[in-house]
Steps between C-alpha positions, in 0.01 A plus 500: 500500500772318307421178317704282736303615804170460318592145400585422861157629605331290232686187603441545872135592458426205273684263736284622787181471294570139399620395844210650694232410246599137440575443869129536577451165328835325528556550874143427604510124536168480683290641216441308174660653193170543320203714600556579867795735460374722217438801726827452688706483182322799348551707814867400523575610143294818531655609829850408379456722193372787715800476731745475209356810333511704821859391558599591144353850552454549124200292381548617143836326475436207736368233265589161654341339195622464138147562370492836681836595351375412151185703558698808603730466201210462256328805650823697443548566871809283542822483294515196273873461571421416864235233429736201475700592815177550696357164392830328581512659846138406569552139393821460700333657803205262470736201487682623810168537684393150397837353598469651848151354530626155397773521761250582775233255384758220488518521877162329520523117510384340178494823297542453125490780246357274231230353725397842634502655148664798675225745398582445132260616232337250267212406276301183421590236762733744677239772543350492853154484340621306193427791266597451135787677326277749315319604817822551695662693214199732469481565873872567536490744208195691628610519863849615406346766276304628799802499732726684256234753402436579868876533555527750215191692613612524862840643403366757254488789751673587827166486681430146389851385577443563870233232515650275230648237737163432664313501169750263337497265796120491503494443124743207523302353788180511296679349201631210708159434655385434145813334364610260775225242435572519126878528460628520860543874450737635238484833314877532548751305287779537758276365777403206275858422397654466845283215637502325161880479504492311830207274411626428147320244282144614422549845656772585249301348213205729578702810589472642147136591561585701811744710297297533181161593645624756759736669253222532243269635770764746620572621147128545434466703819787722389331563165164564666639743755702682236190573294231515771690688768389857564731739309518747785622228736752353261635846425547594866862539616465226763364262237748575223653203320783345700819579313732351760256256657495691828 
């Protein structure tokens, strides 16, 4: 598949992921933002990722997350030249998804992006459980490592690719069950950027963490998979390094 089409898939998939995942909190006016909607938000993100991967048809090249793209590049299974375009497409897609959500949510009387926090990620006073910076950074790094490593493992053979969408969706759901009370669920810089742009103020001030920690975690997963992956799997034709990103 040519780069232009792959970028369109990345943008559309990330837009869907952000819209569906954040909507579980933003559009549910009857449930408090903290505590009660953890399962709903986790399920929304997990199911959205599953659907996006099935729709993309090629889990190995459907990233929808800058940390995943970095992990693939570090593991030498994705061309470095395509990293920047992929991250740009993912970020733009996330912003489009968030913008659509703002447009819909604005139809509710009294809705305010700033007051609702718009599912933005944060630490200290802006963490749902008021977790400190160090705790949030550590959790984001570790959970992103797990997500990216699972992504790489599930795309290593043709057999695994068949069940990759379900496995990735379940993995993200589990990650958000843990992360929502701590950081409001991140592990994806594009997902974190889109709501922050609309909330502004503190959300933009704290956004650096939700790029730094996931990218470090994704890079670490790429290194780990590169050296810990089974040679016979990595050498298989269906798991060969992606030269054209397809």
